[in-house]
Backbone as CSV, one residue per row, in Angstrom:
resi,resn,N_x,N_y,N_z,CA_x,CA_y,CA_z,C_x,C_y,C_z
1,MET,-32.155,-2.057,32.805,-32.223,-2.787,31.435,-32.561,-2.046,30.776
2,LYS,-33.304,-1.449,31.095,-33.804,-0.180,30.191,-32.606,0.904,29.653
3,SER,-31.588,1.066,30.557,-30.938,1.980,30.637,-29.630,1.346,29.179
4,ILE,-29.318,0.250,29.792,-28.576,-0.081,28.880,-29.479,-0.702,27.186
5,ILE,-30.324,-0.531,27.084,-30.976,-0.494,25.694,-30.577,0.888,24.702
6,ILE,-30.932,1.668,26.066,-31.025,3.178,24.966,-29.490,3.281,25.096
7,LEU,-28.674,2.343,25.895,-27.289,2.761,25.249,-26.182,2.252,24.460
8,ALA,-26.857,0.963,24.226,-27.089,0.055,22.737,-27.053,0.288,22.052
9,LEU,-28.401,1.519,22.041,-29.212,2.003,20.726,-28.332,3.279,20.799
10,LEU,-28.000,4.098,21.825,-27.181,5.314,20.875,-25.313,5.053,20.260
11,ALA,-24.895,3.650,20.824,-23.565,3.038,20.658,-23.754,3.340,18.874
12,PHE,-24.564,2.400,18.435,-25.311,1.419,17.338,-25.530,2.835,16.324
13,SER,-26.033,4.157,16.601,-26.799,5.362,15.804,-24.927,6.001,15.981
14,LEU,-24.218,5.776,17.120,-22.841,6.241,16.532,-22.434,5.947,15.518
15,CYS,-22.284,5.177,15.874,-21.087,4.186,14.517,-21.618,4.045,12.805
16,VAL,-23.499,4.154,13.547,-23.901,4.420,12.132,-23.139,5.675,11.400
17,ARG,-23.732,7.006,11.917,-22.481,7.970,11.728,-21.631,8.162,11.429
18,TYR,-21.240,7.294,12.038,-19.551,7.218,11.242,-19.861,6.380,10.392
19,SER,-19.838,6.124,10.566,-19.576,4.458,9.009,-20.049,5.137,7.652
20,GLU,-21.163,6.210,8.154,-22.332,6.785,6.866,-20.627,8.072,6.219
21,ASN,-19.961,8.695,7.910,-19.195,9.510,6.919,-17.720,9.321,6.320
22,GLN,-17.752,7.736,7.022,-16.472,7.800,6.903,-16.787,7.166,5.152
23,ASP,-17.656,6.382,4.751,-17.689,6.332,3.355,-17.929,6.772,2.494
24,LYS,-18.385,8.574,3.316,-18.511,9.666,2.102,-17.113,9.914,2.357
25,VAL,-16.707,9.872,3.041,-15.073,10.549,2.759,-14.164,9.403,1.724
26,ILE,-14.660,7.975,2.112,-14.317,7.342,0.878,-14.451,8.111,-0.478
27,PHE,-15.864,7.667,-0.737,-16.495,7.966,-1.567,-15.432,9.445,-2.550
28,GLU,-16.019,10.132,-1.790,-15.424,11.630,-2.199,-13.222,11.226,-2.564
29,ASP,-12.581,10.640,-1.789,-11.220,9.716,-2.124,-11.472,9.224,-3.389
30,TRP,-12.227,8.357,-3.506,-12.324,7.858,-4.826,-12.778,8.763,-6.000
31,GLN,-13.813,9.485,-5.901,-14.172,10.233,-6.931,-12.366,11.252,-7.855
32,GLN,-11.817,11.777,-6.327,-10.263,12.157,-6.348,-9.232,11.089,-6.978
33,PHE,-9.493,9.941,-6.712,-8.482,8.899,-7.359,-8.680,8.776,-8.813
34,ILE,-10.079,8.822,-8.951,-10.782,8.526,-10.587,-9.731,9.808,-11.747
35,LYS,-9.963,10.855,-10.996,-9.928,12.227,-11.527,-7.896,12.074,-11.308
36,ASP,-7.326,11.678,-10.333,-5.583,11.851,-10.218,-5.063,10.904,-11.428
37,TYR,-6.263,9.625,-11.509,-5.165,8.840,-11.915,-5.763,8.515,-13.879
38,ASN,-6.552,9.508,-13.797,-7.380,9.290,-15.747,-7.780,8.042,-15.932
39,LYS,-8.920,7.405,-14.577,-9.527,6.238,-14.546,-10.541,6.379,-14.995
40,SER,-10.873,5.367,-16.063,-12.707,4.903,-16.520,-12.713,3.426,-16.965
41,TYR,-14.148,3.485,-16.477,-14.074,1.661,-16.426,-15.682,1.662,-17.361
42,ASN,-15.902,0.683,-18.224,-16.871,1.047,-19.343,-18.273,0.005,-18.680
43,THR,-18.714,-0.442,-17.315,-19.653,-0.895,-17.262,-19.537,-0.078,-15.860
44,ILE,-20.733,-0.158,-15.271,-21.530,0.508,-13.681,-20.698,-0.890,-12.663
45,GLU,-21.035,-2.002,-13.478,-20.643,-3.249,-12.394,-19.184,-3.221,-12.195
46,GLU,-18.042,-2.716,-13.647,-16.844,-2.776,-13.174,-16.386,-1.592,-11.994
47,TYR,-17.309,0.052,-12.639,-16.781,0.972,-11.892,-17.496,0.042,-9.973
48,MET,-18.132,-0.709,-9.893,-18.988,-0.804,-8.603,-17.695,-1.371,-7.807
49,ARG,-17.018,-2.701,-8.882,-16.104,-4.015,-8.666,-14.670,-2.820,-8.099
50,ARG,-14.708,-2.092,-9.037,-12.930,-1.411,-8.629,-12.903,-0.306,-7.751
51,PHE,-14.463,0.190,-7.334,-14.867,0.783,-5.833,-14.645,0.485,-4.720
52,GLU,-15.011,-1.215,-4.713,-14.759,-1.927,-3.770,-13.440,-2.269,-2.989
53,ILE,-12.971,-2.389,-4.689,-11.015,-3.171,-4.360,-10.396,-1.645,-3.884
54,PHE,-11.138,-0.430,-4.271,-10.253,0.658,-3.449,-10.305,0.836,-2.335
55,ARG,-11.872,0.583,-1.840,-12.190,0.478,-0.540,-11.808,-0.071,0.508
56,LYS,-11.117,-1.770,0.112,-10.643,-2.264,0.586,-9.260,-1.618,1.072
57,HIS,-8.622,-1.305,-0.230,-7.352,-0.715,0.245,-6.917,0.078,1.091
58,TYR,-7.993,1.373,1.177,-7.933,2.812,2.023,-9.109,2.173,3.347
59,LEU,-9.589,1.551,3.501,-9.762,1.051,4.622,-8.522,-0.092,5.468
60,ASN,-7.411,-0.632,4.819,-6.583,-0.900,5.044,-5.093,-0.259,5.641
61,ILE,-5.403,0.854,4.935,-4.265,2.334,5.148,-4.838,2.387,6.384
62,LEU,-5.706,2.921,6.506,-6.671,3.591,8.214,-6.324,2.223,8.877
63,ALA,-6.202,0.936,9.183,-6.203,0.530,10.201,-5.019,0.283,10.326
64,ASN,-3.771,0.195,9.445,-2.466,0.075,9.212,-2.181,1.512,9.968
65,GLN,-2.804,3.058,10.065,-2.043,3.663,10.634,-2.842,4.134,11.800
66,ALA,-3.938,3.038,12.258,-4.374,3.040,13.676,-3.387,2.437,14.084
67,ASP,-2.590,1.082,13.668,-2.165,0.484,14.804,-0.688,0.941,14.698
68,GLY,-0.378,1.940,14.097,0.879,3.187,14.524,2.542,2.337,13.274
69,SER,1.780,1.648,12.559,2.946,1.454,11.310,3.968,2.096,10.913
70,SER,5.223,1.700,11.066,6.387,2.617,10.928,6.952,3.420,9.719
71,TYR,5.670,2.651,8.288,5.592,2.812,6.707,4.753,3.652,6.626
72,GLU,5.135,4.135,5.821,3.789,5.290,5.125,3.480,4.603,3.876
73,GLU,2.271,4.369,3.883,0.895,3.572,2.978,-0.091,5.452,2.381
74,GLY,-0.244,4.925,0.888,-1.328,5.869,0.612,-2.211,5.087,-0.558
75,ILE,-2.929,5.773,-1.843,-3.179,6.053,-1.995,-2.743,5.563,-3.544
76,THR,-2.303,4.500,-4.270,-1.997,5.454,-5.658,-2.769,4.773,-7.201
77,LYS,-1.707,4.597,-8.118,-2.374,4.230,-9.351,-2.565,3.120,-9.306
78,PHE,-2.709,2.394,-8.446,-2.616,0.847,-8.199,-3.898,0.671,-7.718
79,SER,-4.078,1.668,-6.794,-5.221,1.168,-5.453,-6.611,0.465,-6.062
80,ASP,-7.237,0.256,-7.374,-7.953,-0.097,-7.625,-8.181,-1.583,-8.010
81,LEU,-6.482,-2.212,-7.773,-5.992,-3.556,-8.720,-6.317,-4.814,-7.355
82,THR,-6.670,-5.773,-7.340,-6.256,-6.518,-6.182,-4.540,-7.056,-6.395
83,PRO,-4.123,-7.442,-5.226,-2.669,-7.869,-5.650,-1.932,-9.065,-6.192
84,PHE,-3.738,-9.959,-6.993,-3.144,-11.023,-7.598,-3.061,-9.874,-9.145
85,GLU,-4.008,-9.074,-9.129,-4.120,-8.154,-10.730,-2.592,-7.128,-10.550
86,PHE,-2.574,-6.904,-9.791,-1.194,-6.035,-9.902,-0.076,-6.519,-10.068
87,ALA,0.162,-8.208,-9.348,1.049,-8.917,-9.516,1.564,-9.069,-11.563
88,ARG,0.475,-9.868,-11.560,0.180,-10.503,-13.169,0.363,-9.910,-14.097
89,GLN,-0.045,-7.940,-13.566,0.041,-6.953,-14.810,1.827,-6.288,-14.660
90,TYR,2.625,-6.240,-12.990,3.180,-5.363,-13.289,4.705,-6.459,-12.848
91,LEU,4.138,-7.516,-12.223,5.299,-8.261,-12.337,5.469,-9.527,-13.258
92,THR,7.239,-9.323,-12.982,7.254,-11.213,-14.293,7.592,-12.342,-13.208
93,LEU,7.468,-12.235,-12.129,7.649,-13.457,-11.547,5.935,-13.913,-11.475
94,ASP,6.378,-15.553,-11.930,4.565,-16.234,-11.526,4.471,-16.927,-10.455
95,VAL,3.835,-15.722,-9.636,3.279,-15.829,-8.451,2.096,-17.265,-8.228
96,THR,1.741,-17.479,-9.753,0.876,-19.063,-9.195,1.562,-19.602,-8.404
97,GLN,2.993,-20.285,-8.285,3.290,-21.442,-8.066,4.015,-20.987,-6.663
98,PHE,3.385,-19.995,-6.111,3.572,-19.550,-4.755,2.576,-19.702,-3.939
99,ASP,2.702,-20.065,-2.617,1.936,-19.941,-1.468,2.130,-19.928,-0.532
100,GLU,1.197,-18.567,-0.408,2.211,-17.381,0.575,2.026,-17.712,2.240
101,ASN,1.302,-19.006,2.581,1.438,-19.464,3.682,2.612,-20.156,4.220
102,GLU,3.877,-20.174,3.258,5.188,-20.982,3.214,6.045,-19.934,3.578
103,PHE,5.873,-18.534,3.615,6.934,-17.407,4.249,6.720,-17.322,5.769
104,THR,7.715,-16.958,5.922,8.041,-16.604,7.212,8.639,-15.439,7.621
105,ILE,8.663,-14.842,8.710,9.409,-13.600,8.824,10.446,-14.090,9.750
106,ALA,11.427,-13.556,10.211,12.326,-13.499,10.407,12.422,-13.199,12.109
107,GLU,12.957,-13.775,12.884,12.599,-13.061,14.449,14.138,-11.783,14.259
108,GLU,13.947,-10.815,14.720,15.014,-9.198,15.003,15.670,-9.651,15.173
109,ARG,16.184,-10.995,16.777,16.992,-11.047,17.110,18.311,-11.810,16.216
110,ASP,17.206,-12.682,15.200,18.158,-13.861,14.504,19.225,-12.646,13.388
111,LEU,18.630,-11.404,13.434,19.106,-10.060,12.180,20.312,-9.430,12.208
112,ARG,20.500,-9.053,14.187,21.706,-8.648,14.426,23.297,-9.388,14.674
113,ILE,24.102,-8.480,14.164,25.356,-8.033,13.681,26.292,-7.865,15.702
114,PRO,27.051,-8.700,15.753,27.156,-8.946,16.822,28.339,-7.659,16.845
115,ASN,28.307,-7.035,17.962,29.182,-6.165,18.378,29.195,-4.745,17.359
116,THR,28.072,-4.294,16.710,27.872,-3.877,15.779,26.750,-2.612,16.067
117,TYR,26.601,-1.377,15.806,25.430,-0.419,15.820,25.066,0.611,14.691
118,LEU,23.910,-0.263,14.682,23.473,0.588,13.142,22.608,1.390,13.970
119,PRO,22.297,2.919,13.261,21.319,3.610,14.026,19.804,3.283,13.544
120,LYS,19.032,3.729,14.487,17.484,3.059,14.187,16.886,3.483,12.425
121,SER,17.322,4.509,12.128,16.979,4.643,10.458,18.048,4.907,10.014
122,PHE,17.951,5.351,8.059,19.299,5.439,7.478,18.162,5.884,6.227
123,ASP,18.772,6.912,5.452,17.687,7.351,4.157,18.918,7.606,3.183
124,TRP,19.689,6.621,2.216,20.248,7.046,1.644,19.310,8.238,0.501
125,ARG,17.843,8.224,0.508,17.488,9.556,-0.291,18.012,10.965,0.409
126,SER,18.184,11.288,1.567,18.763,12.472,2.202,19.911,12.403,1.919
127,GLN,20.501,11.654,1.581,22.160,11.578,1.132,22.606,12.113,-0.402
128,LYS,21.353,11.883,-1.040,21.207,11.988,-2.698,21.909,11.332,-2.825
129,VAL,21.884,10.158,-2.885,22.363,9.083,-3.598,21.603,7.905,-4.549
130,VAL,20.835,8.511,-4.246,19.626,7.063,-4.613,18.303,7.889,-5.789
131,ASN,18.614,7.603,-6.734,17.592,8.231,-7.592,15.903,8.158,-7.370
132,SER,14.768,8.861,-7.935,13.889,8.771,-8.032,13.385,7.302,-8.948
133,ILE,12.278,6.651,-8.084,11.691,6.130,-8.854,11.433,6.619,-10.233
134,LYS,11.810,5.345,-11.092,10.947,5.358,-12.656,10.061,4.576,-12.972
135,ASN,8.966,4.714,-13.688,7.698,3.664,-14.071,8.658,2.781,-15.488
136,GLN,8.674,1.821,-14.759,9.016,0.956,-16.302,8.321,0.484,-16.626
137,GLY,6.702,0.411,-16.910,5.666,-0.193,-17.370,5.687,-1.656,-16.987
138,SER,5.321,-2.138,-17.995,4.743,-4.020,-17.855,5.896,-4.945,-19.024
139,CYS,7.049,-3.601,-18.868,7.642,-4.768,-20.265,8.934,-5.826,-20.064
140,GLY,8.824,-5.982,-17.811,10.001,-6.723,-17.844,11.335,-6.337,-17.508
141,SER,11.340,-4.877,-17.701,12.614,-4.642,-18.122,13.259,-4.156,-16.784
142,CYS,12.888,-4.625,-15.125,13.155,-4.195,-13.677,14.225,-4.741,-13.892
143,TRP,14.644,-5.661,-14.284,16.311,-6.244,-13.856,16.913,-4.825,-14.567
144,ALA,16.952,-3.766,-15.158,17.367,-3.101,-15.945,17.846,-1.758,-15.552
145,PHE,16.700,-2.031,-14.744,16.296,-0.262,-14.210,17.102,-0.856,-12.558
146,ALA,16.942,-2.032,-11.996,17.539,-2.449,-10.394,19.338,-2.025,-10.919
147,THR,19.542,-2.909,-11.999,21.075,-2.919,-12.049,21.665,-1.103,-12.633
148,ILE,21.472,-0.184,-13.216,21.448,1.078,-13.631,21.307,1.666,-12.407
149,SER,20.035,1.691,-11.441,19.711,2.277,-10.401,21.000,1.656,-9.019
150,ASN,21.313,0.474,-9.022,22.171,0.389,-8.229,23.692,1.413,-8.790
151,ILE,23.857,1.235,-9.683,25.623,1.197,-10.385,25.487,2.333,-10.271
152,GLU,24.036,3.503,-10.489,24.414,5.305,-9.817,24.383,5.147,-8.805
153,SER,23.707,4.613,-7.633,24.004,4.721,-6.464,25.417,4.544,-5.933
154,LEU,25.925,3.385,-6.214,27.561,2.760,-5.961,28.266,4.138,-6.392
155,TYR,28.334,4.428,-7.449,28.838,5.980,-8.287,28.427,6.623,-7.313
156,ALA,27.743,7.107,-7.163,27.479,8.431,-6.010,28.130,8.557,-4.546
157,ILE,27.629,7.145,-4.130,28.575,7.188,-2.728,29.940,6.953,-3.026
158,LYS,30.498,6.240,-3.643,32.170,6.830,-3.665,32.673,7.936,-4.086
159,HIS,31.577,8.696,-5.132,32.361,10.510,-5.668,31.649,11.883,-4.818
């Protein structure tokens, strides 16, 4: 019984030490984020609120990397925004009308085309037919950027 308690305390102390080290790394990356994206906050309350949002994004990234996700994820200039704030500021779609529980993900078998082989991955960027992402701001011009990018890419594929 004594050895179980000692092992439990040892495990707990390792978790606390890991958590402290992880929090230190997150805070250092937070400070770099502020510097890289020229962020400033008017009050200490806003600073702490934004840090907590950043921290949640950061931990989510770590969790997805640990799960072996097949996509890349990282810190961006939006990492101090909640999903709702991001949608309100950068998407012109009225997100309040949607219930995120209504959406379903199709089964992979339902997406297959019979007698067709598709490579495991394909990236038009490596073919140099897709231009880099452009910052359209929050003016509601995403439709124009999407249209022009599509025309540019189709032209590049054909010629």
